[in-house]
N, C-alpha and C positions, 0 to 999 in steps of 0.2 A: 303579534310574537319578537319578544325582545333579542334585540344583539348580543354576538357573545363577550364577556367582554373577556381579556390580556394582562397581561402588566408586566413594564416592562422592570425591570428590577436590576443593580451595579453590585458587584462584585467585586470589593477593597484590593482583596488576593491575584484578581484575576484580569483585575484591568478595568474591562468586558461589560457588557449591558448581556442579560435575557431575556428573553419576550417566551412570555408560558402565557392561556388560559387557566383563566382567575380560581379555576373550579379542581386543576394543577397541582397550584400555590398552598392553598386549603389544603387540601387531602397532605403535600410534605408536609407543611409550618402542624400539625398534628400531625404526625410520628415524629416529627422534632420532639413536641412537647412530648409526645409518648415514652420516647428511650432520654430525657432527661439532657437533646443534646438540643448545637445552633448548629448557625451555619453565614454563611460571610454578605450571602447579599441583599439588600433590600433594595425597598419597593422604594420607587418614585410613581410611574403614575398608573396606572387602573382607565381603558379606554375600549374600545374597537381596535380592534390589529389595523389597520391603518394612520391611526391615532398613536397608538404605543411607537409602530415602526422608525411613522415619521419626524419621531422627538428627539427619537435613540440616532436617528440619522443627520436633526441637529445638531449634535450632543456629540458625535465624537470627535470632533478637534479636537477636546474635555480630556475624552483617552489620549488625545495621541499627546497634544503637550504633557501627561503626564510620564509619556512614553518619557520621552526625550531629556527629561527635566531627569528620571531614574537611568539612564542610559549611563 
């Protein structure tokens, strides 16, 4: 049995990360396609939950730096 895959996404608008199952992301993207809509999230990584959350933690300082520059 294969391990469930997750995505790490980044939002420029909210300057934040979002983790969700790959199947959920695909369903939402298909909905956007059907409604001719867009969204702000960009996929950074696909992998097991522990891997994508570790990447988010490793790069959280980048988000913090952007918040400081915006203030």
